[in-house]
ZAVO-466116 format. One record per residue: residue in three letters; x, y, z of N, C-alpha, C in turn; chain; residue number from 1. Coordinates in pm, whole numbers. Example, Ala and Ser with C-alpha at 12.3 -4.5 7.8 and 13.67 -1.06 7.14 Angstrom:
BEGIN
{'ALA', {1319, -569, 780}, {1230, -450, 780}, {1320, -330, 780}, 'A', 1}
{'SER', {1285, -225, 708}, {1367, -106, 714}, {1290, 3, 787}, 'A', 2}
END
This chain:
BEGIN
{'UNK', {4355, 7498, -6237}, {4267, 7439, -6127}, {4178, 7346, -6245}, 'A', 1}
{'UNK', {4098, 7215, -6250}, {4024, 7162, -6415}, {3893, 7165, -6273}, 'A', 2}
{'UNK', {3785, 7222, -6368}, {3650, 7176, -6335}, {3534, 7087, -6393}, 'A', 3}
{'UNK', {3491, 7023, -6349}, {3371, 7000, -6414}, {3254, 7040, -6336}, 'A', 4}
{'UNK', {3175, 7070, -6468}, {3020, 7119, -6420}, {3004, 7082, -6487}, 'A', 5}
{'UNK', {2917, 7005, -6426}, {2761, 6953, -6448}, {2603, 6983, -6438}, 'A', 6}
{'UNK', {2602, 6962, -6594}, {2426, 7095, -6543}, {2269, 6923, -6553}, 'A', 7}
{'UNK', {2192, 6936, -6509}, {2048, 6885, -6487}, {1937, 6942, -6578}, 'A', 8}
{'UNK', {1941, 6927, -6646}, {1792, 7075, -6657}, {1755, 7012, -6863}, 'A', 9}
{'UNK', {1631, 6955, -6828}, {1670, 6952, -6932}, {1625, 7047, -7103}, 'A', 10}
{'UNK', {1615, 7152, -7040}, {1623, 7247, -7141}, {1737, 7364, -7161}, 'A', 11}
{'UNK', {1760, 7381, -7285}, {1915, 7410, -7281}, {1870, 7557, -7270}, 'A', 12}
{'UNK', {1806, 7617, -7316}, {1765, 7733, -7320}, {1711, 7791, -7195}, 'A', 13}
{'UNK', {1763, 7744, -7113}, {1666, 7683, -6894}, {1749, 7872, -6862}, 'A', 14}
{'UNK', {1694, 7942, -6759}, {1817, 8003, -6685}, {1975, 7893, -6623}, 'A', 15}
{'UNK', {1868, 7762, -6563}, {1966, 7694, -6522}, {2060, 7704, -6578}, 'A', 16}
{'UNK', {1976, 7625, -6727}, {2178, 7592, -6803}, {2249, 7755, -6822}, 'A', 17}
{'UNK', {2143, 7825, -6842}, {2285, 8016, -6838}, {2326, 8033, -6774}, 'A', 18}
{'UNK', {2335, 7963, -6587}, {2424, 7973, -6507}, {2541, 7883, -6532}, 'A', 19}
{'UNK', {2475, 7790, -6593}, {2594, 7664, -6619}, {2672, 7755, -6683}, 'A', 20}
{'UNK', {2634, 7808, -6803}, {2686, 7843, -6936}, {2846, 7965, -6888}, 'A', 21}
{'UNK', {2767, 8027, -6771}, {2817, 8134, -6759}, {2912, 8094, -6657}, 'A', 22}
{'UNK', {2907, 7996, -6570}, {3043, 7948, -6505}, {3138, 7881, -6576}, 'A', 23}
{'UNK', {3043, 7799, -6675}, {3192, 7781, -6786}, {3282, 7877, -6779}, 'A', 24}
{'UNK', {3228, 8030, -6853}, {3264, 8084, -6898}, {3393, 8185, -6849}, 'A', 25}
{'UNK', {3328, 8208, -6722}, {3405, 8229, -6577}, {3500, 8218, -6589}, 'A', 26}
{'UNK', {3459, 8007, -6546}, {3613, 7941, -6474}, {3720, 7957, -6548}, 'A', 27}
{'UNK', {3673, 7972, -6705}, {3782, 7978, -6835}, {3805, 8091, -6814}, 'A', 28}
{'UNK', {3782, 8170, -6870}, {3874, 8342, -6850}, {3958, 8331, -6785}, 'A', 29}
{'UNK', {3952, 8274, -6656}, {4037, 8281, -6496}, {4175, 8230, -6517}, 'A', 30}
{'UNK', {4157, 8141, -6621}, {4317, 8006, -6641}, {4269, 7937, -6625}, 'A', 31}
{'UNK', {4172, 7898, -6570}, {4138, 7704, -6501}, {4074, 7586, -6635}, 'A', 32}
{'UNK', {4098, 7539, -6593}, {4056, 7475, -6744}, {3876, 7368, -6682}, 'A', 33}
{'UNK', {3808, 7373, -6796}, {3706, 7297, -6740}, {3587, 7190, -6823}, 'A', 34}
{'UNK', {3545, 7118, -6784}, {3529, 6992, -6840}, {3347, 7023, -6843}, 'A', 35}
{'UNK', {3272, 7044, -6898}, {3079, 7028, -6915}, {3062, 6955, -6962}, 'A', 36}
{'UNK', {2956, 6876, -6883}, {2882, 6768, -6934}, {2741, 6750, -6832}, 'A', 37}
{'UNK', {2640, 6815, -6928}, {2507, 6864, -7004}, {2485, 6724, -6979}, 'A', 38}
{'UNK', {2433, 6670, -6858}, {2323, 6551, -6919}, {2219, 6472, -6927}, 'A', 39}
{'UNK', {2146, 6565, -6972}, {2055, 6614, -7045}, {2044, 6600, -7239}, 'A', 40}
{'UNK', {2138, 6707, -7279}, {2257, 6651, -7422}, {2327, 6528, -7425}, 'A', 41}
{'UNK', {2329, 6508, -7315}, {2419, 6292, -7367}, {2364, 6251, -7362}, 'A', 42}
{'UNK', {2218, 6241, -7264}, {2117, 6146, -7279}, {2210, 6020, -7126}, 'A', 43}
{'UNK', {2273, 6113, -7051}, {2306, 5992, -6947}, {2160, 5931, -6848}, 'A', 44}
{'UNK', {2158, 5812, -6841}, {2055, 5755, -6808}, {2042, 5707, -6632}, 'A', 45}
{'UNK', {1925, 5806, -6602}, {1915, 5748, -6471}, {1923, 5641, -6357}, 'A', 46}
{'UNK', {1890, 5559, -6401}, {1883, 5437, -6329}, {1994, 5333, -6331}, 'A', 47}
{'UNK', {2019, 5295, -6166}, {2058, 5197, -6158}, {2057, 5070, -6188}, 'A', 48}
{'UNK', {2121, 4949, -6232}, {2116, 4852, -6343}, {2240, 4732, -6317}, 'A', 49}
{'UNK', {2240, 4691, -6371}, {2332, 4566, -6450}, {2412, 4587, -6550}, 'A', 50}
{'UNK', {2310, 4720, -6598}, {2409, 4776, -6728}, {2503, 4807, -6637}, 'A', 51}
{'UNK', {2461, 4860, -6563}, {2655, 5040, -6477}, {2756, 4871, -6522}, 'A', 52}
{'UNK', {2786, 4756, -6488}, {2856, 4755, -6532}, {2915, 4580, -6623}, 'A', 53}
{'UNK', {3072, 4555, -6626}, {3057, 4434, -6769}, {3009, 4376, -6681}, 'A', 54}
{'UNK', {2997, 4261, -6537}, {2973, 4124, -6514}, {2878, 4109, -6586}, 'A', 55}
{'UNK', {2879, 3974, -6548}, {2698, 3942, -6627}, {2615, 3906, -6505}, 'A', 56}
{'UNK', {2485, 3949, -6571}, {2407, 3915, -6429}, {2422, 3779, -6386}, 'A', 57}
{'UNK', {2437, 3805, -6227}, {2434, 3647, -6189}, {2288, 3661, -6037}, 'A', 58}
{'UNK', {2203, 3619, -6086}, {2081, 3646, -5942}, {2045, 3794, -5895}, 'A', 59}
{'UNK', {2058, 3828, -5815}, {1966, 3948, -5739}, {2140, 3989, -5776}, 'A', 60}
{'UNK', {2061, 4139, -5797}, {2167, 4303, -5790}, {2145, 4358, -5642}, 'A', 61}
{'UNK', {2323, 4338, -5615}, {2304, 4482, -5512}, {2422, 4518, -5527}, 'A', 62}
{'UNK', {2371, 4604, -5581}, {2478, 4715, -5612}, {2581, 4760, -5527}, 'A', 63}
{'UNK', {2575, 4814, -5475}, {2701, 4795, -5391}, {2807, 4780, -5418}, 'A', 64}
{'UNK', {2799, 4580, -5394}, {2873, 4491, -5446}, {2930, 4445, -5595}, 'A', 65}
{'UNK', {2839, 4542, -5679}, {2877, 4507, -5811}, {2950, 4603, -5843}, 'A', 66}
{'UNK', {2911, 4745, -5770}, {3004, 4822, -5751}, {3176, 4830, -5725}, 'A', 67}
{'UNK', {3183, 4753, -5643}, {3269, 4737, -5634}, {3326, 4640, -5652}, 'A', 68}
{'UNK', {3283, 4529, -5748}, {3389, 4464, -5778}, {3441, 4490, -5969}, 'A', 69}
{'UNK', {3341, 4617, -5987}, {3370, 4715, -6103}, {3487, 4788, -6053}, 'A', 70}
{'UNK', {3462, 4823, -5972}, {3612, 4948, -5921}, {3774, 4825, -5913}, 'A', 71}
{'UNK', {3751, 4690, -5841}, {3852, 4679, -5821}, {3928, 4565, -5954}, 'A', 72}
{'UNK', {3827, 4603, -6005}, {3862, 4481, -6163}, {3836, 4603, -6296}, 'A', 73}
{'UNK', {3824, 4741, -6277}, {3852, 4856, -6380}, {3657, 4800, -6521}, 'A', 74}
{'UNK', {3578, 4718, -6435}, {3484, 4648, -6548}, {3389, 4708, -6540}, 'A', 75}
{'UNK', {3322, 4879, -6542}, {3294, 4996, -6520}, {3180, 4950, -6717}, 'A', 76}
{'UNK', {3036, 4990, -6697}, {2981, 4984, -6852}, {3106, 5158, -6897}, 'A', 77}
{'UNK', {3099, 5060, -7038}, {3122, 5247, -7089}, {3134, 5399, -7006}, 'A', 78}
{'UNK', {2997, 5369, -7099}, {2923, 5457, -7019}, {2923, 5609, -6846}, 'A', 79}
{'UNK', {2970, 5466, -6780}, {2958, 5482, -6641}, {3107, 5502, -6620}, 'A', 80}
{'UNK', {3198, 5435, -6656}, {3365, 5485, -6687}, {3450, 5577, -6741}, 'A', 81}
{'UNK', {3341, 5659, -6781}, {3344, 5793, -6851}, {3358, 5912, -6836}, 'A', 82}
{'UNK', {3211, 5893, -6702}, {3172, 5980, -6626}, {3279, 5930, -6529}, 'A', 83}
{'UNK', {3316, 5868, -6466}, {3383, 5825, -6372}, {3540, 5900, -6370}, 'A', 84}
{'UNK', {3525, 5832, -6475}, {3689, 5958, -6556}, {3716, 6104, -6541}, 'A', 85}
{'UNK', {3589, 6129, -6590}, {3574, 6243, -6509}, {3507, 6355, -6435}, 'A', 86}
{'UNK', {3453, 6284, -6310}, {3534, 6288, -6161}, {3606, 6269, -6101}, 'A', 87}
{'UNK', {3762, 6165, -6165}, {3867, 6163, -6092}, {3957, 6256, -6127}, 'A', 88}
{'UNK', {3891, 6339, -6240}, {3965, 6411, -6318}, {4047, 6569, -6234}, 'A', 89}
{'UNK', {3936, 6573, -6172}, {3838, 6739, -6184}, {3901, 6739, -6001}, 'A', 90}
{'UNK', {3971, 6852, -5952}, {4024, 6931, -5803}, {3816, 7025, -5828}, 'A', 91}
{'UNK', {3756, 7093, -5915}, {3628, 7183, -5833}, {3516, 7062, -5940}, 'A', 92}
{'UNK', {3395, 7023, -5853}, {3306, 6951, -5908}, {3185, 7080, -5907}, 'A', 93}
{'UNK', {3088, 7070, -5964}, {2997, 7204, -5986}, {2866, 7191, -6048}, 'A', 94}
{'UNK', {2807, 7093, -5932}, {2652, 7036, -5948}, {2554, 7221, -6031}, 'A', 95}
{'UNK', {2490, 7210, -6045}, {2455, 7332, -6113}, {2265, 7194, -6203}, 'A', 96}
{'UNK', {2221, 7211, -6115}, {2021, 7213, -6104}, {1916, 7254, -6045}, 'A', 97}
{'UNK', {1803, 7236, -6099}, {1685, 7300, -6030}, {1667, 7208, -5897}, 'A', 98}
{'UNK', {1580, 7330, -5741}, {1485, 7193, -5690}, {1368, 7223, -5687}, 'A', 99}
{'UNK', {1332, 7064, -5762}, {1237, 7044, -5794}, {1147, 6906, -5693}, 'A', 100}
{'UNK', {1032, 6926, -5615}, {1029, 6894, -5568}, {1078, 6834, -5457}, 'A', 101}
{'UNK', {1154, 6913, -5388}, {1220, 6895, -5311}, {1402, 6875, -5301}, 'A', 102}
{'UNK', {1473, 6792, -5381}, {1481, 6734, -5497}, {1576, 6734, -5608}, 'A', 103}
{'UNK', {1717, 6745, -5659}, {1789, 6751, -5724}, {1708, 6673, -5902}, 'A', 104}
{'UNK', {1696, 6719, -5939}, {1628, 6582, -6087}, {1671, 6512, -6112}, 'A', 105}
{'UNK', {1602, 6413, -6161}, {1570, 6258, -6089}, {1732, 6247, -6189}, 'A', 106}
{'UNK', {1793, 6334, -6285}, {1918, 6226, -6439}, {1973, 6229, -6362}, 'A', 107}
{'UNK', {2062, 6399, -6202}, {2162, 6415, -6137}, {2149, 6303, -5974}, 'A', 108}
{'UNK', {1994, 6288, -5985}, {2025, 6165, -5836}, {2056, 6047, -5934}, 'A', 109}
{'UNK', {2064, 6002, -6077}, {2073, 5884, -6153}, {2214, 5893, -6115}, 'A', 110}
{'UNK', {2253, 5997, -6179}, {2418, 6045, -6187}, {2530, 5996, -6052}, 'A', 111}
{'UNK', {2453, 6075, -5924}, {2490, 6041, -5830}, {2548, 5870, -5747}, 'A', 112}
{'UNK', {2434, 5807, -5804}, {2431, 5664, -5774}, {2476, 5588, -5852}, 'A', 113}
{'UNK', {2498, 5590, -6018}, {2514, 5552, -6101}, {2724, 5611, -6134}, 'A', 114}
{'UNK', {2747, 5662, -6101}, {2893, 5778, -6142}, {3002, 5725, -5948}, 'A', 115}
{'UNK', {2871, 5774, -5838}, {2933, 5795, -5721}, {2919, 5616, -5621}, 'A', 116}
{'UNK', {3075, 5522, -5722}, {3042, 5471, -5675}, {3078, 5370, -5581}, 'A', 117}
{'UNK', {3076, 5259, -5520}, {3152, 5187, -5420}, {3247, 5119, -5469}, 'A', 118}
{'UNK', {3366, 5195, -5381}, {3581, 5227, -5438}, {3548, 5332, -5528}, 'A', 119}
{'UNK', {3543, 5416, -5589}, {3529, 5447, -5639}, {3552, 5591, -5640}, 'A', 120}
{'UNK', {3417, 5668, -5529}, {3377, 5769, -5442}, {3421, 5733, -5350}, 'A', 121}
{'UNK', {3433, 5656, -5188}, {3383, 5600, -5136}, {3408, 5508, -5103}, 'A', 122}
{'UNK', {3508, 5487, -4925}, {3575, 5322, -4939}, {3498, 5288, -4787}, 'A', 123}
{'UNK', {3593, 5265, -4683}, {3558, 5191, -4610}, {3590, 5312, -4465}, 'A', 124}
{'UNK', {3588, 5434, -4469}, {3601, 5574, -4349}, {3532, 5673, -4477}, 'A', 125}
{'UNK', {3346, 5712, -4465}, {3336, 5763, -4537}, {3323, 5926, -4423}, 'A', 126}
{'UNK', {3255, 6003, -4505}, {3271, 6141, -4378}, {3417, 6188, -4421}, 'A', 127}
{'UNK', {3482, 6129, -4324}, {3650, 6105, -4269}, {3801, 6134, -4433}, 'A', 128}
{'UNK', {3727, 6022, -4530}, {3857, 5978, -4550}, {3739, 5907, -4704}, 'A', 129}
{'UNK', {3861, 5989, -4866}, {3794, 5788, -4991}, {3880, 5849, -5040}, 'A', 130}
{'UNK', {3867, 5838, -5195}, {3959, 5803, -5327}, {3901, 6005, -5349}, 'A', 131}
{'UNK', {3813, 6050, -5293}, {3803, 6222, -5361}, {3830, 6305, -5237}, 'A', 132}
{'UNK', {3883, 6241, -5140}, {3918, 6359, -5024}, {3975, 6544, -5108}, 'A', 133}
{'UNK', {3954, 6642, -5098}, {4078, 6701, -5138}, {3979, 6796, -5222}, 'A', 134}
{'UNK', {3889, 6705, -5302}, {3874, 6808, -5415}, {3736, 6869, -5369}, 'A', 135}
{'UNK', {3655, 6960, -5386}, {3640, 7105, -5383}, {3461, 7071, -5384}, 'A', 136}
{'UNK', {3379, 7109, -5353}, {3228, 7027, -5447}, {3093, 7212, -5372}, 'A', 137}
{'UNK', {3064, 7198, -5526}, {2960, 7294, -5522}, {2828, 7294, -5598}, 'A', 138}
{'UNK', {2699, 7306, -5475}, {2633, 7315, -5533}, {2552, 7440, -5562}, 'A', 139}
{'UNK', {2516, 7464, -5738}, {2435, 7600, -5742}, {2346, 7583, -5741}, 'A', 140}
{'UNK', {2212, 7594, -5732}, {2043, 7595, -5669}, {1973, 7714, -5724}, 'A', 141}
{'UNK', {1876, 7656, -5838}, {1772, 7759, -5893}, {1638, 7736, -5827}, 'A', 142}
{'UNK', {1533, 7750, -5830}, {1420, 7748, -5659}, {1347, 7863, -5770}, 'A', 143}
{'UNK', {1178, 7839, -5804}, {1092, 7867, -5810}, {1069, 7978, -5676}, 'A', 144}
{'UNK', {1030, 7900, -5529}, {1014, 7979, -5443}, {1109, 8116, -5418}, 'A', 145}
{'UNK', {1035, 8211, -5362}, {1103, 8328, -5237}, {1209, 8296, -5158}, 'A', 146}
{'UNK', {1262, 8331, -5085}, {1395, 8321, -5038}, {1302, 8354, -4900}, 'A', 147}
{'UNK', {1226, 8449, -4853}, {1118, 8399, -4763}, {1074, 8262, -4665}, 'A', 148}
{'UNK', {1000, 8195, -4837}, {1002, 8121, -4837}, {1057, 7949, -4777}, 'A', 149}
{'UNK', {1168, 7984, -4817}, {1292, 7909, -4780}, {1349, 7940, -4631}, 'A', 150}
{'UNK', {1374, 7994, -4601}, {1374, 8052, -4516}, {1358, 7993, -4338}, 'A', 151}
{'UNK', {1387, 8049, -4276}, {1451, 7962, -4133}, {1337, 7887, -4072}, 'A', 152}
{'UNK', {1193, 8061, -4051}, {1073, 8010, -4090}, {994, 7989, -4160}, 'A', 153}
{'UNK', {1028, 7921, -4254}, {961, 7923, -4433}, {906, 7799, -4421}, 'A', 154}
{'UNK', {743, 7790, -4480}, {677, 7727, -4442}, {743, 7599, -4567}, 'A', 155}
{'UNK', {808, 7556, -4592}, {886, 7474, -4694}, {1012, 7392, -4624}, 'A', 156}
{'UNK', {1054, 7472, -4541}, {1111, 7380, -4438}, {1276, 7571, -4505}, 'A', 157}
{'UNK', {1433, 7544, -4455}, {1492, 7589, -4468}, {1632, 7480, -4576}, 'A', 158}
{'UNK', {1637, 7588, -4626}, {1731, 7552, -4817}, {1836, 7452, -4752}, 'A', 159}
{'UNK', {1869, 7463, -4698}, {2011, 7394, -4614}, {2020, 7348, -4603}, 'A', 160}
{'UNK', {1915, 7339, -4481}, {1918, 7233, -4451}, {1808, 7109, -4550}, 'A', 161}
{'UNK', {1751, 7121, -4595}, {1697, 7032, -4762}, {1756, 7014, -4849}, 'A', 162}
{'UNK', {1902, 7042, -4841}, {1945, 7113, -4924}, {2103, 6943, -4942}, 'A', 163}
{'UNK', {2060, 6869, -4756}, {2114, 6812, -4649}, {2160, 6702, -4736}, 'A', 164}
{'UNK', {2060, 6616, -4805}, {2104, 6507, -4882}, {2262, 6479, -4984}, 'A', 165}
{'UNK', {2229, 6682, -5027}, {2357, 6649, -5126}, {2492, 6686, -5013}, 'A', 166}
{'UNK', {2451, 6821, -5027}, {2542, 6890, -4894}, {2640, 6738, -4816}, 'A', 167}
{'UNK', {2562, 6625, -4727}, {2615, 6636, -4621}, {2609, 6458, -4665}, 'A', 168}
{'UNK', {2463, 6448, -4716}, {2454, 6234, -4719}, {2595, 6222, -4858}, 'A', 169}
{'UNK', {2576, 6307, -4990}, {2669, 6301, -5089}, {2777, 6311, -5102}, 'A', 170}
{'UNK', {2815, 6503, -5108}, {2968, 6583, -5111}, {3029, 6450, -4976}, 'A', 171}
{'UNK', {2952, 6523, -4817}, {3064, 6485, -4748}, {3030, 6364, -4694}, 'A', 172}
{'UNK', {3010, 6254, -4788}, {2986, 6122, -4744}, {3131, 6091, -4803}, 'A', 173}
{'UNK', {3166, 6172, -4946}, {3224, 6090, -5018}, {3374, 6185, -4944}, 'A', 174}
{'UNK', {3379, 6226, -4899}, {3510, 6324, -4811}, {3515, 6486, -4916}, 'A', 175}
{'UNK', {3408, 6511, -4984}, {3501, 6613, -5091}, {3494, 6751, -4977}, 'A', 176}
{'UNK', {3552, 6872, -4976}, {3502, 7007, -4952}, {3425, 7084, -5012}, 'A', 177}
{'UNK', {3336, 7095, -4891}, {3210, 7135, -4956}, {3221, 7281, -4913}, 'A', 178}
{'UNK', {3152, 7298, -4995}, {3103, 7484, -5058}, {3002, 7522, -5012}, 'A', 179}
{'UNK', {2982, 7614, -4946}, {2890, 7701, -4959}, {2773, 7712, -5107}, 'A', 180}
{'UNK', {2642, 7675, -5053}, {2580, 7674, -5235}, {2502, 7796, -5218}, 'A', 181}
{'UNK', {2524, 7721, -5359}, {2436, 7931, -5418}, {2361, 7932, -5479}, 'A', 182}
{'UNK', {2299, 7983, -5420}, {2051, 7925, -5423}, {2035, 8086, -5478}, 'A', 183}
{'UNK', {1953, 8068, -5582}, {1895, 8153, -5708}, {1714, 8126, -5666}, 'A', 184}
{'UNK', {1714, 8174, -5547}, {1572, 8245, -5608}, {1492, 8324, -5632}, 'A', 185}
{'UNK', {1365, 8239, -5671}, {1244, 8300, -5746}, {1290, 8282, -5887}, 'A', 186}
{'UNK', {1353, 8172, -5966}, {1437, 8209, -6112}, {1353, 8185, -6137}, 'A', 187}
{'UNK', {1266, 8102, -6180}, {1180, 8180, -6299}, {1037, 8307, -6237}, 'A', 188}
{'UNK', {1101, 8356, -6189}, {955, 8463, -6115}, {944, 8536, -6269}, 'A', 189}
{'UNK', {853, 8671, -6257}, {861, 8791, -6397}, {982, 8895, -6395}, 'A', 190}
{'UNK', {1036, 8877, -6216}, {1188, 8937, -6238}, {1273, 8920, -6331}, 'A', 191}
{'UNK', {1305, 8977, -6373}, {1446, 8921, -6478}, {1558, 8955, -6438}, 'A', 192}
{'UNK', {1512, 9079, -6390}, {1721, 9140, -6286}, {1727, 9033, -6174}, 'A', 193}
{'UNK', {1585, 8972, -6123}, {1701, 8886, -6014}, {1769, 8769, -6070}, 'A', 194}
{'UNK', {1770, 8786, -6212}, {1850, 8597, -6310}, {1985, 8693, -6301}, 'A', 195}
{'UNK', {1984, 8834, -6424}, {2073, 8930, -6448}, {2170, 8901, -6233}, 'A', 196}
{'UNK', {2089, 9001, -6210}, {2173, 8980, -6119}, {2235, 8790, -5992}, 'A', 197}
{'UNK', {2253, 8709, -6063}, {2265, 8600, -6043}, {2359, 8524, -6101}, 'A', 198}
{'UNK', {2361, 8639, -6223}, {2468, 8582, -6324}, {2525, 8618, -6316}, 'A', 199}
{'UNK', {2598, 8816, -6249}, {2741, 8879, -6214}, {2692, 8787, -6045}, 'A', 200}
{'UNK', {2686, 8810, -6018}, {2703, 8718, -5851}, {2772, 8594, -5887}, 'A', 201}
{'UNK', {2756, 8502, -5927}, {2813, 8367, -5923}, {2980, 8345, -6014}, 'A', 202}
{'UNK', {2965, 8468, -6075}, {3042, 8516, -6145}, {3156, 8613, -6061}, 'A', 203}
{'UNK', {3128, 8670, -5961}, {3227, 8669, -5867}, {3266, 8594, -5812}, 'A', 204}
{'UNK', {3162, 8449, -5755}, {3169, 8407, -5597}, {3299, 8300, -5693}, 'A', 205}
{'UNK', {3319, 8317, -5834}, {3343, 8192, -5855}, {3559, 8264, -5873}, 'A', 206}
{'UNK', {3531, 8434, -5810}, {3696, 8432, -5865}, {3790, 8355, -5710}, 'A', 207}
{'UNK', {3679, 8363, -5626}, {3751, 8300, -5524}, {3734, 8120, -5439}, 'A', 208}
{'UNK', {3736, 8063, -5546}, {3570, 7906, -5493}, {3701, 7855, -5435}, 'A', 209}
{'UNK', {3872, 7915, -5564}, {3960, 7833, -5515}, {4009, 7793, -5372}, 'A', 210}
{'UNK', {3976, 7940, -5327}, {4027, 7966, -5217}, {3971, 7970, -5067}, 'A', 211}
{'UNK', {3806, 7973, -5097}, {3720, 7985, -5021}, {3724, 7858, -4920}, 'A', 212}
{'UNK', {3731, 7897, -4790}, {3671, 7832, -4727}, {3536, 7677, -4682}, 'A', 213}
{'UNK', {3609, 7589, -4699}, {3446, 7499, -4705}, {3349, 7518, -4534}, 'A', 214}
{'UNK', {3206, 7381, -4552}, {3138, 7463, -4457}, {3120, 7337, -4399}, 'A', 215}
{'UNK', {3092, 7334, -4287}, {3099, 7209, -4192}, {2942, 7181, -4189}, 'A', 216}
{'UNK', {2965, 6957, -4222}, {2801, 6922, -4290}, {2785, 6883, -4163}, 'A', 217}
{'UNK', {2628, 6920, -4151}, {2602, 6790, -3986}, {2505, 6686, -4091}, 'A', 218}
{'UNK', {2480, 6581, -4020}, {2419, 6497, -3961}, {2221, 6545, -3999}, 'A', 219}
{'UNK', {2096, 6546, -4077}, {2013, 6607, -3998}, {1999, 6515, -3878}, 'A', 220}
{'UNK', {1918, 6557, -3737}, {1822, 6502, -3579}, {1698, 6538, -3625}, 'A', 221}
{'UNK', {1575, 6376, -3585}, {1477, 6465, -3509}, {1478, 6538, -3369}, 'A', 222}
{'UNK', {1373, 6686, -3379}, {1427, 6754, -3233}, {1305, 6634, -3205}, 'A', 223}
END
């Protein structure tokens, strides 16, 4: 199995980064190949624009249309084309990120915007089929609050529902086999044992990541 591990955190000494490194080391120790994509270290640009394609700007930018033309002609800008190849080459995508303001950091959202391009990550039959069908996707998430805050009765809302834009709206839309997210609560708290336990748990989880059953994602509905 070939994995692409995408880290979105600006601090290399963060616990989130430590999780990503543990993931890489565990997969490699198990005989898998791994491509480690540290977005902050590489200076990956978060904003989509004309700079994503080699097409000369001509009038108003319509991102989906520009991406479709670039997909048809293999004319993405070099930084986007490089990331697209990394995505296409993987069997398993693991995104590792902190949960900031109820969403992934801007750099990971920008990676989705620019790399999960029209004609590359999805086509005319989203959710059911597409170029990435058959690949697996796992979100590894760190949160500052405790499990009760993000539980079914938590004041912040249930975490898996809050992650729906990633799990259903991004991974599911692109027809990935979506795996149950790995979530670490109280990740920046005073109890170091929480972080130590999480590193052990993610290593154990990865032993069966190639065969575990995907979850079913659903669109959010107003009650």
